[in-house]
N, C-alpha and C positions, 0 to 999 in steps of 0.2 A: 386740394393741392394736386398739381399735375404729377402723374406717376413718373414721368421722365425727370422732373426736377427733384422729386423725392429720391429716386434711384441715384441721381448725381450727388445729392447731399450724403446719402449713405456711403457711396463710394469714396467721397472726399474724406468723410470721417474715418473710414476704414484705412485709407492710405495714410492719414495723419497718425493713426495709432501705430501702424507699422514703422513709420519714420521715428516716432518717439521711442518705440521698443529698441530700435537700432541705436538710438542716441543714448539710451540708458543701459545698454548692454554691459554687464559686469565683465570687465577685462580679465579678472582673475579666473572667472568661470570659463571664459572663452579660451584662455591659455590652458586651463586644465583639460578641456575637451580636445584641443589640438595635440597636446602632449600625450594624452591617452591614445589618440588615433595613431600617432607615430609608434608608440610602444606596442599597440595591437598589430600593426603592420610588421614590425620587426619580429614579434613573437610568432606570428603566422608564418613568416618567411623561414624562421628558424625551425619551426615544427615541420614544415614541408621539406626543408633541406635534410633534416634528420630522417624523415620518412624515406626520402629518396636514397639516402645512404644505407638505411636498414634494408630496403628492397634490393639494392645492388649487392650489399655484403651477403645477404642470405642466398641470393641467386648464385653468386660466385662460390660460396661455401658449399652449397648443395651440388654444384656442377663438379667440384673437386672431389666430393665424396658422394657419388650417386647411389646411395643406399636408400631403402624405403624410409628408414628413420630420419635421415637428414633431409630428404625431400619433403616428408611430412612436417619436419621442423620448419623448413622454409615456407611451406604453405601456411602454417600457423602464423608465422611472422608476417607474411603478406596479408592475410586476412585481418589480423590485428591492426596492421599499419593502415590499410585502406579504411577500416572502420573508424579508427581514431582520426585520420586526416579528413575523412568525409564529415565527421561530427564537428571538427574544428572549423571547417569552412561553413557548414550549415549554421552552427551556433553563432557565428559572427555576422551572418547575413542581416542586413538592416541596421547595423550598429556603427557604420563607418562615418556617416555625416548626419547632421541635424536637419530636420525638415525646413527650418527657417533660422535666421540669425537673431534669435531672441533668447532671453534668459530661460523662459519656460521650455523652449525646444531643447536648449542645452541641458537643462535639468532632466528633462524626460529622456534624452539620449543617454545621459550619464547613468541614470537609474536603470535603464534597459541594459547598459553594459555591465553594471554590477550584478544584475539578475542573471545575465548570461554567463558571467564568470563563475558565479556560485553554482550554476547548473553544470558547468564544465568540471568544477571541483568534485561535485557529487558523482558525476559519471567517471571521473578519474579514479575515485576511490573504488568504485565497482569494477572498473577495468583492471585496477591493480589486484583486486581480490581474485578475479578470473585468471590473470597472469600468474599469480602465486599458486593457484590450484594447478594450473598446467605445469609449471616448472617443478613443483613438489611431486606431482604424480610422475612426471618424466624422470626426474632424478631417482625416485624410489623404484620405478620400474627397471631402470638401468642397474641399480644396485641389486635388486632382487634377481635379475637375470645374470648377475655376476659379470656384467660388462663395465661396471664402475666400482673400483676398490673403495674400501671404507674411508680412507683419508680424503680423496677427492669428493666423495659423497658428502661428507660433513663440511668440507670447505665450500662446496657448492651451496649447501643449505645455509651456511653462515653468510655467504655473500648475498644470497637471496633475501635473508632476513634483514641484513644491513641495508640493502637497497630499498626494501619495503619500508623500513623505519625512516630512511631519508626522504622518501616520497611522501610518507604520511606527515612528517614534520614540515615539508615544503607546502603541502596542501593546507596544513593548519596555519602557517604563516601567511599564505596567500589569502586565506579566508579572513584572517584578522585584518589584513591590509584592506580588503574589500569592505569590511564592516566599518573601518575607520574612514574610508573614502565615502561611504554612504552617510556617515554622521556629518562629514564635511559638506555634503550636498544639502543636508538638512539645514546647516548653518546658512548656506547661500539662499535657501528658500525662505528662511526666517528673517533675512536682512530686509530692512525697510527700503523701499524704492526711492532713490534720490531724485 
């Protein structure tokens, strides 16, 4: 057999498979991928907008009270904000579009998104623990130095615990949603090809 004819036959078969993949594309899966992409874009926009607001507020607050404590507080906010924003952008890299318009590519992309979201939740829990340690130490230091009376100290601690509990519950609900989405992806994978 001539190599050029064999290469042409392989290319024809390969192109036929791609066309059939497109024809058999599961529309529910395609919609799921597109809807998730829009939610990811909105979430990233919201995170970056919140980050910008935190940077602006902490800079403004530290400029109005230029003491070492408040400048250090602003620096901690800036460091945490840059770390969290950088992680959010890095973590979503490569999860915006599928490599091709096929069920296999959509499933692969969706699984990658689930894995990345679970990674973000794990880091979020660690980040929350670090933030709690910083806030607790800061409040306790101010209380020990008699710069913070007992009432505001306990209110600050109560607000901190309430916010931490709310974040932990939010992480738990997100994790449950991601596991449900992963199970739905398994259903798409198990469906017979029409």
